[in-house]
C-alpha positions in Angstrom: 62.6 -57.5 67.8 59.5 -55.6 67.2 56.4 -58.0 67.9 53.2 -57.3 66.9 49.7 -58.9 68.2 46.0 -58.9 66.4 43.8 -56.5 67.9 42.4 -57.4 70.6 39.5 -56.6 72.2 40.8 -57.1 76.0 42.9 -53.9 75.5 40.5 -51.6 76.1 39.0 -54.0 79.2 42.8 -54.0 80.5 42.7 -50.0 80.2 39.5 -49.2 81.9 40.6 -51.1 84.4 44.0 -49.3 84.7 41.8 -45.9 84.7 39.8 -47.1 87.2 42.9 -47.4 89.6 44.5 -44.4 88.9 41.6 -42.1 89.8 41.3 -44.1 93.1 44.9 -42.8 93.7 43.0 -39.5 94.3 46.1 -37.5 92.6 44.9 -34.1 92.8 45.9 -32.5 90.0 44.8 -35.3 87.1 42.0 -34.1 84.9 41.6 -36.6 81.8 43.1 -39.8 81.3 42.7 -41.3 77.7 43.9 -44.3 75.9 46.3 -43.4 73.4 48.1 -45.1 70.8 47.5 -48.4 68.2 45.9 -50.4 71.0 43.2 -48.0 71.0 42.5 -47.9 67.8 39.6 -51.1 66.8 41.1 -53.2 64.6 45.0 -52.7 64.3 47.7 -54.8 65.1 49.8 -53.6 67.8 52.7 -54.2 70.0 50.6 -55.6 73.6 51.3 -52.7 75.3 48.5 -50.0 77.0 49.4 -46.7 76.3 48.2 -44.4 78.5 48.2 -40.7 78.6 47.1 -38.3 82.0 46.2 -34.6 81.9 47.2 -32.7 84.5 46.7 -28.8 85.5 50.0 -28.3 86.3 53.1 -30.3 85.6 55.1 -28.2 88.2 52.6 -29.0 91.0 53.2 -33.1 90.0 54.7 -34.1 93.1 56.9 -36.9 94.5 53.9 -37.6 96.4 52.0 -38.5 93.7 54.9 -40.6 92.1 55.0 -42.6 94.8 51.3 -43.0 94.6 51.7 -44.3 90.8 54.5 -46.1 91.8 52.2 -48.3 94.5 50.5 -49.3 91.2 53.6 -51.2 89.9 54.9 -48.3 87.6 58.4 -47.5 87.3 59.2 -43.3 86.9 61.8 -43.1 84.2 63.4 -39.7 83.6 65.7 -40.8 80.6 63.9 -39.2 78.1 62.9 -35.9 80.0 66.0 -34.1 77.9 64.2 -34.9 75.4 60.9 -34.0 76.3 61.3 -32.1 79.8 57.1 -31.5 79.8 56.4 -35.0 80.3 56.7 -37.6 82.8 57.0 -41.2 81.8 56.2 -44.1 84.3 56.5 -48.5 82.8 54.9 -51.5 84.1 56.0 -54.5 83.2 54.2 -58.3 84.5 55.9 -61.3 86.3 57.7 -62.1 83.4 59.5 -58.6 83.5 57.6 -58.0 79.9 56.3 -54.4 79.2 52.5 -54.1 79.7 51.5 -50.2 80.7 53.2 -47.0 80.1 51.9 -43.6 81.3 52.9 -40.3 79.5 52.1 -37.8 81.6 51.6 -34.1 80.3 50.2 -30.6 81.1 46.6 -30.5 80.2 45.7 -29.2 77.8 48.5 -29.0 75.9 49.8 -29.4 72.2 51.1 -32.9 73.2 48.0 -34.2 74.7 46.3 -32.8 71.5 48.0 -34.1 69.1 47.9 -38.1 69.9 44.7 -37.7 70.7 43.6 -36.2 66.9 45.9 -39.2 66.1 43.7 -41.4 67.7 40.4 -40.2 66.9 41.2 -39.5 63.3 41.9 -43.4 62.7 38.7 -44.7 64.8 37.1 -42.6 62.0 38.4 -43.9 59.0 39.4 -47.4 59.5 41.0 -47.7 55.6 43.4 -45.3 56.8 44.1 -47.3 60.1 44.4 -50.4 58.0 46.7 -48.6 56.1 48.8 -47.4 59.1 48.6 -51.6 60.1 50.1 -52.7 56.5 53.2 -49.9 57.1 53.4 -51.3 60.9 53.7 -54.8 59.7 56.2 -54.3 56.8 58.4 -51.9 59.0 58.5 -54.8 62.1 60.0 -57.2 59.3 62.7 -54.7 58.5 63.5 -53.3 62.2 65.2 -54.5 64.9 65.0 -52.2 67.6 61.6 -49.7 68.6 63.3 -46.0 68.2 64.5 -47.5 64.5 61.0 -48.6 64.0 59.1 -45.6 65.2 61.8 -43.0 63.0 60.4 -44.9 60.2 56.8 -44.6 60.7 57.4 -40.5 61.2 56.4 -39.4 57.7 53.0 -41.6 57.5 52.4 -40.0 61.0 53.1 -36.4 60.1 50.6 -36.9 57.2 47.8 -38.0 59.1 48.7 -35.5 62.2 48.0 -32.4 59.2 45.0 -34.3 57.9 43.8 -34.9 61.9 44.3 -31.0 62.5 42.5 -29.8 59.5 39.5 -31.8 59.3 36.9 -30.0 61.9 35.1 -33.1 62.6 38.0 -34.1 64.7 39.7 -31.3 65.7 37.0 -29.7 68.2 37.4 -25.9 68.5 39.4 -24.9 71.6 37.6 -21.8 71.8 34.6 -20.3 69.6 33.8 -16.8 69.1 30.9 -15.6 66.3 33.2 -15.2 63.8 36.3 -17.5 64.4 37.4 -20.9 66.0 40.8 -21.5 68.0 42.7 -24.1 67.7 45.9 -25.4 70.1 49.0 -25.1 67.6 50.4 -28.2 66.1 53.2 -28.5 63.2 50.5 -29.1 61.1 49.3 -25.6 60.6 52.8 -24.4 59.3 52.1 -24.1 56.0 49.2 -21.8 56.9 51.6 -19.7 59.4 54.7 -19.9 57.2 52.5 -17.8 54.3 51.2 -15.3 56.6 54.6 -14.2 57.8 55.9 -13.9 54.0 52.9 -11.9 53.0 55.0 -8.4 51.8 52.1 -6.3 53.1 52.2 -8.7 56.7 56.1 -7.8 56.4 55.7 -4.0 55.7 52.6 -3.8 58.6 55.0 -5.8 61.6 58.8 -4.4 60.2 59.9 -7.8 59.9 60.2 -11.5 57.9 60.6 -15.2 58.2 61.8 -17.7 56.2 59.8 -20.8 56.0 62.5 -22.2 59.1 61.9 -19.4 61.4 58.0 -19.9 60.8 58.4 -23.2 61.8 60.6 -22.5 64.5 58.0 -19.8 65.9 55.4 -22.7 65.8 57.5 -25.1 67.9 58.2 -22.6 70.1 54.3 -21.7 71.1 53.9 -25.8 71.0 57.1 -26.2 73.9 55.0 -23.3 75.4 51.8 -24.6 75.8 53.5 -28.1 76.7 55.2 -25.8 79.8 52.8 -23.5 80.7 48.8 -25.0 79.5 48.6 -22.1 77.3 50.4 -20.5 73.6 48.5 -18.8 71.1 46.3 -20.7 69.7 45.6 -21.2 65.4 42.8 -19.0 64.7 39.9 -20.3 61.8 37.1 -18.8 60.1 34.4 -20.4 61.0 31.9 -20.3 57.6 34.9 -20.7 55.3 38.1 -22.6 57.6 40.2 -20.7 56.0 43.2 -19.1 58.3 43.1 -16.3 59.6 46.3 -15.5 61.7 48.0 -16.3 65.5 46.8 -14.8 68.8 46.6 -15.6 72.3 48.9 -15.7 75.6 52.7 -16.1 75.6 55.1 -15.9 78.4 57.4 -12.7 78.2 60.8 -12.0 80.8 60.9 -8.5 80.6 63.4 -6.4 83.4 63.7 -10.0 84.3 60.1 -10.4 85.5 57.7 -13.1 84.2 54.9 -11.5 82.5 51.9 -12.9 80.6 51.4 -11.2 76.9 48.4 -11.0 74.8 50.1 -11.3 71.3 47.7 -11.3 67.7 49.1 -11.4 64.0 46.0 -11.9 61.3 46.4 -12.6 57.9 46.4 -9.9 55.2 43.3 -10.9 54.1 40.9 -10.5 57.0 42.4 -7.0 57.8 39.8 -4.4 59.0 37.2 -6.3 59.7 37.3 -6.8 64.0 39.3 -10.2 63.8 42.2 -8.8 65.9 39.3 -7.4 68.3 37.6 -10.6 68.2 40.7 -12.6 69.2 42.0 -10.5 71.8 38.8 -10.3 73.6 38.5 -14.0 73.5 42.2 -14.7 75.1 41.8 -12.4 77.4 37.9 -13.8 78.8 40.2 -16.9 78.9 42.7 -15.9 80.7 40.5 -14.6 83.6 38.9 -17.4 83.7 41.5 -20.2 83.8 44.5 -18.2 84.5 45.3 -16.5 87.7 47.0 -13.4 86.7 47.5 -10.3 88.0 47.7 -8.1 84.7 48.4 -8.9 81.2 50.7 -7.0 78.9 50.5 -6.1 75.5 52.9 -4.2 72.6 53.3 -3.1 69.4 55.6 -1.2 67.1 55.4 2.8 67.7 54.0 3.2 64.2 51.3 0.1 64.0 48.5 2.7 64.1 45.6 -0.5 63.6 47.2 -2.7 66.2 47.5 0.1 69.0 43.8 1.2 68.6 42.9 -2.6 68.9 45.0 -2.4 72.3 42.9 0.4 73.2 39.7 -0.9 72.8 40.6 -4.0 74.5 41.1 -1.8 77.6 44.8 -1.6 77.8 46.6 1.3 78.9 50.1 2.8 77.9 52.7 3.0 79.9 56.5 3.5 78.2 57.9 3.3 75.2 61.1 0.6 75.1 63.0 -1.3 72.1 62.5 -4.5 71.0 63.8 -6.2 68.5 65.4 -2.7 67.4 62.3 -1.4 66.7 60.6 1.3 69.3 57.4 -0.3 70.8 54.6 0.9 73.2 54.3 -1.1 76.4 50.4 -1.4 77.5 49.1 -3.2 80.5 45.6 -4.3 81.6 44.9 -4.9 84.8 42.8 -8.0 85.7 39.8 -7.6 86.6 38.1 -10.2 89.1 34.5 -11.4 88.8 33.1 -11.2 91.7 31.3 -14.5 92.9 27.5 -14.8 93.1 26.4 -15.6 96.8 
C-alpha cells in the first residue's frame, strides 16, 4: 500500500536536524547535503520519508569507517541496489515502530545523478501549478498500485518530462562552466534530442567519419552520464550563451590506451557553429577545469589523420604530437599535453 500524507512543514525541520547531525559526524569527503523528493516540495503530498542527497568528493574514498559513522545515527547501509546503481550508496533509517523515516542517497559531487535530482526539485518549487499536477498524478497512482516499484515506474513519463523542462530552463539549470560565448551543463537524458541531431548531420558524419542513429546517440549520452557518476567528470553539453542554441559536446573522459587509463579531451561541434573558434574555447575551459580540479599528470587528445580543423585546435591548445594509431578502423593522430602545475602564491 502506498501511503501519501498532506504536506507537513515539519519535514523541512526534520531534514535540517538530520543534516546538522550528519555534518557533526565529520566525514571529510562530504561536499553538499540536500533535501530532495516530494517532502522537499512545498504544498504537495508525499510518502512521509525524508529523502537526503549527499554529494561526496570521491565515492571511492568513502570508507567502511564512514559507513560506521552513518550507522551511529541509526542508518542501515543497503547494498542491494548497487547492481542497478553502482555509483550510489544507499542508507535507510526507521523509527521505533519499524516505519521508514529517512533515506540517504550518497553519490559523487558533481555527478549527473546529483544534478538531475536537484533540477527536478527546483523546477517544481518554482512552478507550484506543475507541482500540483504531480501531486494529482501521485494520488491517482497510489490508488492503483500496491508496491513502490510499480508506483515509481508509473510516474516515469511525467518525471522525464519535468527532467527535460528543468534541464532546458536556464534559470533553474545553472551553468557548470561559463566562457565568453558558451555555457556548459552536466549531461542529462534531457539533451538527447539536441545531441542526436548533431550526430546525424551529414556534414558532421563526413567530418568525423562515423554516424549514429538515435538509439546509439542515447547510448553515448548515457555512457557520459555513467562516467560522470563514476568519476565526477565527463564531457559537458555546451550551449550558446546568448541564444541558448545547442553547440556541442566537449570535455574530459577516461580512455584506456595500451592498458593504461588516460584522461582524454574530446569535443564535437554542431555543424552550424563550425569556423567560429568555439572548439578552442570549449577545449581551453575544459583544460582549465582539469588543472584546477583534477590531479592529472597530462591530458591526451586524438583525432582522425585528415581532420585538419581539429588538429589545428589541438596544436593551438598546446598538445604535442606523439604517434599515429588505429582507432575504430581509422588512422588517428595521438597528442599529449602535460599539466603545468600553477605555483601557489606565498
